[in-house]
C-alpha positions, 0 to 999 in steps of 0.5 A, spaced: 047 657 294 039 657 294 040 663 290 044 659 285 040 653 285 034 658 284 037 661 278 038 654 275 031 651 276 028 657 273 033 657 267 031 649 266 024 651 266 025 656 261 028 651 256 023 645 258 018 646 252 025 646 247 027 640 250 021 636 249 023 636 242 030 637 242 036 635 247 042 637 243 045 643 241 049 643 235 055 648 235 060 649 230 067 651 232 074 652 228 078 646 227 084 648 229 088 649 235 086 655 239 090 656 246 086 655 251 080 656 249 079 650 243 083 644 243 084 639 238 083 633 243 076 636 244 077 640 251 079 647 252 076 653 256 070 655 251 068 648 250 068 647 258 064 653 259 059 651 253 058 644 255 057 645 262 052 651 262 048 646 257 049 640 262 046 645 268 040 646 263 039 639 262 042 638 255 048 636 251 052 639 245 054 636 239 060 640 237 062 640 230 070 642 228 070 646 221 074 651 218 072 658 221 069 661 214 065 655 213 063 655 221 060 662 220 057 661 214 053 655 216 051 659 222 049 664 217 045 659 213 041 656 219 045 649 218 047 649 225 044 652 231 051 657 232 058 657 232 064 660 237 068 663 238 066 669 235 068 676 236 063 682 234 063 685 227 057 689 225 057 685 218 056 678 222 050 680 225 047 678 218 049 671 220 047 670 227 045 673 234 050 676 239 047 677 246 045 684 246 044 690 251 042 697 249 044 696 242 051 693 243 054 686 245 053 685 252 060 683 254 058 680 261 055 674 256 062 673 253 065 666 253 072 670 254 076 676 252 083 676 248 087 681 244 091 681 237 098 682 238 103 684 233 109 679 232 116 680 228 122 677 227 127 679 233 131 685 232 126 687 226 125 695 227 117 694 225 113 697 230 105 698 232 105 705 236 097 704 238 095 708 232 100 706 226 105 702 224 112 704 223 117 701 218 112 697 215 114 695 207 111 688 207 105 684 208 102 682 215 100 675 216 093 673 219 088 667 219 083 667 214 076 669 217 079 673 223 076 680 224 083 682 225 084 682 217 078 687 216 082 692 221 088 691 218 085 692 211 082 698 213 088 701 215 091 700 208 096 694 210 097 688 206 095 682 209 097 675 207 092 670 210 093 662 211 089 657 215 094 656 221 099 660 226 104 656 225 104 657 217 104 664 218 110 664 223 114 660 218 113 665 213 115 670 218 122 667 219 123 666 212 122 674 211 116 673 207 112 677 212 114 683 216 109 681 221 104 677 224 098 679 227 095 673 232 091 672 238 095 673 244 094 667 248 095 662 243 101 666 239 105 667 246 103 659 248 106 657 241 112 661 241 114 658 248 112 651 246 116 651 240 124 651 239 124 654 232 120 660 234 123 661 242 128 667 241 127 668 234 120 672 234 118 677 239 111 681 241 112 688 240 108 694 241 101 695 245 095 690 243 093 691 236 086 691 239 082 687 244 076 683 243 070 679 247 068 673 244 061 670 244 057 664 242 054 666 236 046 663 235 043 662 228 038 667 226 033 661 226 035 658 232 034 665 236 028 666 233 024 659 235 028 659 241 029 665 245 028 662 252 033 657 250 038 663 248 037 667 254 038 662 259 044 659 256 047 666 255 046 667 263 048 660 265 055 661 261 056 668 265 055 664 271 059 658 270 065 663 267 065 666 274 065 659 278 071 656 281 070 650 277 071 654 271 077 657 273 080 651 275 079 648 269 082 654 265 089 654 270 090 646 269 089 647 261 094 653 262 099 649 266 099 642 262 097 643 255 103 642 250 102 645 243 104 641 237 109 643 232 105 646 226 111 649 222 112 644 217 109 648 211 110 650 204 106 655 201 103 653 194 105 658 190 108 663 195 106 670 197 
């Protein structure tokens, strides 16, 4: 306990100069359901993690939900202090700062780890083998701005992009898409919670890819407040390993009910 308190005290001393001029960190996040990490009611495992780490260091967070592409762009233009939850892409280093070690992302400072999986209509023979797609003749749906879009396009796959996962699953059920590439935890939960999907959509093959997701700081904030950035990343690592974080995470998984979001008609089709 003394060691933990000592670490927190050292971190608080490191950010004290910044606190003298600013008490609130302004962070953007996506303005849609992202179970279990970010939820519409202002809760979520990532929000709990960041808010707790910030509070332990003595300041507050102003969370600003916006569309994901705008979130990244506002971090890139230094309009906000940072955004989350951002997987690592080399191109995003032009927009902000990741926690790095030996010229690569420091996964110990990640907010969480998740994977992308392929979802197809039950009975479909479309498959992902781990290296290529089998029996794919149409588009795969994915969310605007998500890193999986680039991954699919680099493999020569046609990608239809939408704002919400429910929209993509509806198009899948209408045979407008061959598959949907989605974050596994969120997609599994949506299928489980939505009668229209349960038994009609299935996850197939190994994960398309596994990703670590980070709090991405703007270049301006990181340059002007390096001690704050370092202290926050260290505290995020500590809080994520704590019993309080695990309890919050398990509570969300047990109790959260996904709102139905399948009432979508695409403007102009595929």
